[in-house]
C-alpha positions as CSV (number, residue, x, y, z in Angstrom):
1,M,-5.8,15.6,3.6
2,N,-2.9,17.4,1.9
3,I,-0.5,14.5,2.2
4,N,1.9,15.6,-0.6
5,G,2.7,18.9,1.0
6,K,3.5,17.1,4.2
7,I,5.7,14.6,2.3
8,A,7.6,17.4,0.6
9,N,8.2,19.0,4.0
10,L,9.4,15.7,5.5
11,W,11.9,15.2,2.6
12,T,13.6,18.5,3.4
13,Q,15.5,16.6,6.1
14,N,17.7,15.3,3.3
15,L,17.8,11.7,4.6
16,D,16.9,10.1,1.3
17,K,18.5,10.6,-2.1
18,R,15.4,10.0,-4.3
19,V,12.1,11.8,-4.6
20,P,9.5,10.2,-2.4
21,M,6.3,8.4,-3.3
22,F,3.4,10.8,-3.7
23,Y,-0.3,9.9,-3.4
24,P,-3.5,11.1,-5.1
25,T,-6.4,12.6,-3.1
26,S,-8.0,9.9,-0.9
27,I,-11.5,8.6,-1.7
28,P,-13.6,6.2,0.4
29,C,-12.8,2.5,-0.2
30,D,-13.6,-0.8,1.5
31,I,-10.2,-2.5,1.7
32,V,-6.7,-1.0,1.7
33,F,-3.8,-3.3,0.9
34,V,-0.5,-2.1,2.4
35,G,3.0,-2.8,1.0
36,L,6.3,-1.8,2.5
37,N,7.6,0.8,0.0
38,P,7.9,1.6,-3.7
39,S,10.7,-0.1,-5.5
40,F,13.1,1.9,-7.8
41,S,14.0,0.3,-11.1
42,P,15.2,2.6,-13.9
43,K,14.9,-0.5,-16.2
44,G,11.3,-0.9,-15.1
45,F,10.4,2.7,-15.7
46,K,12.0,2.6,-19.1
47,K,9.8,-0.4,-20.0
48,Y,6.6,1.1,-18.6
49,L,7.1,4.6,-20.1
50,Q,7.8,3.5,-23.6
51,N,5.3,5.0,-26.0
52,S,3.9,7.2,-23.2
53,P,3.7,11.0,-22.8
54,F,6.7,10.7,-20.5
55,K,9.2,9.1,-22.9
56,A,11.3,12.4,-22.8
57,I,12.7,11.3,-19.4
58,L,13.6,7.8,-20.5
59,N,17.3,8.6,-20.8
60,N,17.5,10.4,-17.5
61,I,15.4,8.3,-15.1
62,K,17.9,8.5,-12.3
63,K,18.3,12.2,-12.7
64,Y,14.5,12.7,-12.8
65,F,14.0,10.8,-9.5
66,K,17.0,12.4,-7.7
67,Y,15.8,14.4,-4.8
68,T,16.4,18.2,-4.9
69,P,14.1,20.5,-3.0
70,K,14.0,23.1,-5.7
71,G,11.0,22.5,-8.1
72,L,9.9,19.3,-6.3
73,R,6.3,20.5,-5.6
74,K,5.8,21.5,-9.3
75,K,6.8,18.0,-10.3
76,I,4.2,16.2,-8.1
77,P,1.3,16.2,-10.7
78,Q,3.6,14.6,-13.3
79,I,5.0,12.1,-10.8
80,L,1.5,11.1,-9.9
81,K,0.7,10.4,-13.6
82,I,3.8,8.4,-14.0
83,E,3.0,6.3,-10.9
84,K,-0.5,5.7,-12.2
85,L,0.8,4.5,-15.5
86,A,3.4,2.2,-13.8
87,V,0.9,0.7,-11.5
88,S,-1.4,-0.2,-14.5
89,K,1.5,-2.2,-16.0
90,Y,3.5,-3.5,-13.0
91,R,3.0,-7.3,-12.5
92,Y,3.3,-6.8,-8.7
93,F,-0.3,-5.4,-8.5
94,K,-1.9,-8.3,-10.4
95,S,-2.4,-10.3,-7.2
96,F,-4.3,-7.5,-5.6
97,D,-6.5,-7.3,-8.8
98,T,-7.1,-11.1,-8.4
99,I,-8.3,-10.7,-4.8
100,Q,-10.5,-7.7,-5.7
101,N,-12.1,-9.6,-8.5
102,E,-12.7,-12.6,-6.2
103,L,-14.2,-10.5,-3.5
104,N,-16.5,-8.7,-5.9
105,A,-17.6,-12.1,-7.2
106,K,-18.8,-12.8,-3.6
107,F,-19.7,-9.6,-1.9
108,C,-21.4,-6.2,-2.5
109,S,-20.8,-3.1,-0.6
110,P,-23.7,-1.9,1.7
111,Q,-24.7,0.3,-1.3
112,K,-25.0,-2.9,-3.5
113,K,-21.9,-1.7,-5.5
114,P,-18.6,-3.5,-6.1
115,L,-16.1,-3.3,-3.3
116,K,-13.4,-0.7,-3.7
117,T,-9.8,-1.5,-2.9
118,K,-6.6,0.4,-3.0
119,H,-2.9,-0.3,-2.6
120,I,-0.8,2.0,-0.5
121,D,2.9,1.6,0.6
122,L,3.6,2.2,4.3
123,L,6.9,3.9,3.5
124,L,7.7,6.6,0.9
125,V,11.3,5.8,0.2
126,R,12.1,4.4,-3.3
127,E,14.3,1.4,-2.6
128,T,14.3,-2.1,-4.1
129,N,16.5,-3.6,-1.5
130,Q,14.4,-4.1,1.7
131,K,17.5,-5.2,3.6
132,H,19.0,-1.7,3.1
133,I,16.0,-0.1,4.8
134,E,16.1,-2.6,7.7
135,R,19.8,-1.9,8.3
136,M,19.3,1.9,8.2
137,V,16.4,1.7,10.6
138,K,18.4,-0.6,13.0
139,H,21.7,1.4,12.9
140,N,20.8,5.0,12.2
141,P,18.6,6.6,14.9
142,A,17.9,9.7,12.7
143,Y,16.8,7.5,9.8
144,R,14.5,5.5,12.2
145,I,12.8,8.7,13.2
146,F,12.5,9.6,9.6
147,I,10.8,6.2,8.8
148,E,8.5,6.5,11.8
149,A,7.4,9.9,10.6
150,Q,6.5,8.3,7.2
151,I,4.5,5.6,8.9
152,E,2.5,8.1,10.9
153,L,1.8,10.3,7.9
154,V,0.9,7.4,5.6
155,T,-1.3,5.8,8.2
156,E,-3.2,9.0,8.5
157,Y,-3.6,8.9,4.7
158,I,-4.8,5.3,4.8
159,I,-7.4,6.1,7.5
160,S,-8.6,9.0,5.4
161,H,-10.0,6.4,3.0
162,K,-12.3,5.1,5.8
163,P,-11.5,1.5,5.0
164,K,-13.4,-1.4,6.7
165,L,-10.3,-3.6,6.4
166,V,-6.6,-3.0,6.1
167,V,-4.4,-5.9,4.9
168,I,-0.7,-5.4,5.4
169,C,1.1,-7.6,2.9
170,N,4.8,-7.6,4.0
171,A,6.2,-9.1,7.2
172,Y,8.6,-6.2,7.9
173,A,5.8,-3.7,7.3
174,C,3.6,-5.6,9.7
175,R,6.4,-5.4,12.3
176,L,6.9,-1.6,11.8
177,F,3.2,-1.0,12.0
178,Q,2.7,-3.0,15.2
179,E,5.7,-1.4,16.9
180,K,4.6,2.1,16.0
181,F,0.9,1.6,17.0
182,S,1.0,-1.1,19.7
183,K,-1.2,1.0,22.1
184,M,-3.8,1.6,19.4
185,L,-4.2,-2.0,18.4
186,K,-6.6,-4.4,20.1
187,S,-6.4,-8.2,19.6
188,M,-9.5,-9.9,18.1
189,P,-8.9,-13.6,18.5
190,S,-12.4,-14.5,17.2
191,I,-11.4,-13.3,13.7
192,G,-7.6,-13.7,13.8
193,A,-7.0,-10.0,13.3
194,E,-6.6,-6.8,15.2
195,E,-8.8,-3.7,15.6
196,F,-7.0,-0.4,15.0
197,T,-8.3,2.9,16.3
198,W,-7.1,6.2,14.8
199,S,-8.9,9.2,16.2
200,K,-12.6,8.2,16.0
201,H,-12.2,5.7,13.1
202,K,-11.9,2.0,13.8
203,T,-10.8,-0.6,11.2
204,I,-9.7,-4.2,11.2
205,V,-6.1,-5.0,10.4
206,L,-5.0,-8.3,9.0
207,Y,-1.3,-9.3,8.6
208,S,0.1,-11.2,5.7
209,G,3.4,-11.9,3.8
210,M,4.1,-10.6,0.3
211,L,1.7,-11.6,-2.5
212,S,4.3,-11.6,-5.3
213,G,8.1,-11.8,-5.8
214,Q,10.7,-14.2,-4.4
215,R,9.2,-14.2,-0.9
216,A,5.6,-14.4,-2.0
217,L,3.0,-16.6,-0.4
218,D,2.6,-20.1,-1.9
219,T,-0.7,-20.9,-3.6
220,G,-2.2,-22.5,-0.6
221,S,-1.3,-19.6,1.7
222,F,-2.7,-17.1,-0.9
223,D,-6.0,-19.0,-1.0
224,R,-6.2,-19.0,2.8
225,L,-5.6,-15.2,2.9
226,V,-8.5,-14.8,0.5
227,W,-10.6,-17.1,2.6
228,H,-9.6,-15.1,5.7
229,I,-10.6,-11.8,4.1
230,K,-13.9,-13.2,3.1
231,Y,-14.5,-14.6,6.6
232,I,-13.9,-11.1,8.1
233,L,-16.2,-9.4,5.6
234,K,-19.0,-11.9,6.2
235,T,-18.9,-12.6,9.9
236,H,-17.6,-9.4,11.4
237,L,-18.3,-6.6,8.8
238,M,-21.6,-8.3,7.9
239,L,-21.3,-7.8,4.1
240,Q,-23.8,-9.9,2.1
241,P,-22.9,-12.2,-0.8
242,C,-24.0,-10.9,-4.2
243,P,-26.6,-13.4,-5.6
244,G,-25.9,-15.2,-8.8
245,V,-22.1,-15.0,-8.9
246,K,-19.4,-17.6,-8.9
247,S,-15.9,-17.6,-7.4
248,I,-13.0,-17.3,-9.8
249,I,-10.7,-19.1,-7.3
250,K,-12.1,-22.7,-7.3
251,K,-10.4,-23.7,-4.1
252,I,-12.2,-21.0,-2.0
């Protein structure tokens, strides 16, 4: 799907001051981890872009990410490259790597290949302060509609990956998702999750808190989340353990 063209069109409403998050072409994957939204830290970008092909923008990070309709679409390929570089260095994503490594130490895909995972943010606004988003959604009706449009657009993008399992890793993102799609969710008490139907695609949705940062899950809760994912993969999705491998998380 051409998500980035749709994102650029959505941003013409001028309800956000920064350029949005853009995404690469979707490819099939087994598990999608969903966060709330991309943060925005000029200091962080300066750190990650040092000694990179993008160091020319280091002194104008705020200006570079300031939203202006003119020329935005031409910047998308470069923004995608910057995001890819930042993700490779940002500590936030290490927890997802840990889970992927743990799952691949236990399970194979139906094609006997390592499981593929991906991280996607539910919202496209670049904002570090989650409370700001919550206040705007609560008190600004136009902004709430703007946010709901992002959720629908990003969810369509998520489903285009044809995931077997979606794990939403932020309490507020869980709430927004459940409110938006309440009629498309079916409780599955036997596995402690929900089934989500979008068009003809069905996937399992599991809810969790954040995996890193000040509000991150403690070690025990993180281990239980990994166990829960494994339980769903084994008992509901019927993935088979790979022979001759050992878990890298000893408690699981």
